[in-house]
Residue, then its C-alpha position, 0 to 999 in steps of 0.5 A: x500500500x502506498x500510504x504505508x510506504x509514504x509513512x516510511x518515507x516521511x519518518x526517514x526524511x523528517x524523523x529525529x534520532x532518539x535513545x530509548x529503553x531498548x538500547x537501540x536508537x530510533x528515528x522518530x516522528x510525532x503524531x503521524x497519521x494515515x487512512x485506508x479504505x477497506x473497500x479497496x481490499x484487505x490492507x495486508x502489506x504486499x511490499x513484504x510478506x506479512x504473517x496473516x496466520x500469526x496476526x489472526x491468532x493474535x486477533x482471536x486471542x484479543x477477542x477471547x479476553x484471555x489474560x495469558x498466552x498459554x494458548x496463543x503461544x501454541x500458534x505464534x511466539x509473538x508475545x513470548x518476550x513479554x510474558x513470564x515462564x507460566x505465560x502470564x502477561x502484565x498487559x493482555x489487551x483482551x482482558x481489558x477489552x472484555x473485562x475492564x475493571x471499572x471502579x465506581x465510587x460508592x458514597x455510602x461505603x466511601x470506597x470504590x466498587x469494581x465492575x468488569x465491563x465487556x467493552x467489545x460487547x457494549x460496542x456490538x450492542x450499540x452498533x445494533x441498537x444505536x449505530x449513530x452513537x459517538x460512544x463506541x470507545x474501547x480502551x486497553x489503558x488502565x493506569x495502575x496496570x500501565x505504570x507497572x507493566x513490562x510493556x504497557x499497551x501501545x495501541x491503547x484506544x480505538x473508536x468506531x463510527x457508522x456512516x452511510x451503512x459503513x463501519x469506520x475505526x480510528x486507532x490511537x497508538x502511543x508508540x509504533x514500530x513502523x517496520x514490525x508493529x505497524x503492519x500487524x496493527x493495520x491488519x489486526x484492527x482492519x480485521x476487527x473492523x471487518x468482524x464487527x461490521x459483519x456482526x452488525x450487518x454493516x460494510x467495512x469503511x475506513x481504518x484511520x490510525x494515529x501514531x503518537x511516536x512513530x519510529x523506525x529502529x536504526x537497524x531496520x532502515x536498510x530493510x525498509x529502504x528495500x521495501x521502498x523499491x517495491x511497487x505495491x501489488x493488488x490487495x487481497x480479500x478476507x472472508x469470514x464465516x457467518x457466525x456470532x463474534x464469540x463463536x469464531x475460530x481460526x478456520x472461519x477466516x479465509x485470505x485470498x489473492x495475497x501475492x506479496x514480495x518475500x518477507x524481510x527479516x527485522x530484529x525485534x527490540x525488547 
């Protein structure tokens, strides 16, 4: 996709070199943004091969609400670096999507009562019963967790909006690794938009993405410059079985027409 290559070019051209916790410097830009129209195809990069299977397992893990990776790691090692030996994860996105611990002040007891909120479930309900709502917000940022987590949520909040029968999604991300993370984030949230659109009998619309710290690790520059020499190919399509969201399994998704350039190896900065 041209919008991704444009993002890479902007950061390489305008970015500032910065030190960070990983020990590998980045070239960083503030508040980058792009938008893709999901009607034009499923936005899986074609200028390098992206592992659709691993991305799909990750999305299903998010939607499951699990707070560990013991099941996920049977299919992909994507989260192993941040989990403990037992597979427990400080920040499991799905736990907050499906069971966010909302603290409500109780004036009688002078304490907080904690209620778990299924944010995805609430969004689905609004999509079906009040699609013009401007309150379809999902957050993975719980301050107490974020302060002590080994890796606080990067893609921490997303909002849905319905217009003319199309479901749009806007993702806000505090930190985005352009070589490795952003292609996965783009594909994952686009897939989630497809899933919820199908659930609510809507058409997928726009995916819009704001990245507060959009960065390229210095050891990723050569690989990204290689991608810039490739011409984007026709986007693939994704088909999803007609099943309720919480009944979807891996075999219910089919990717067709994916013809990417070969993969490019990028080292993960932990």
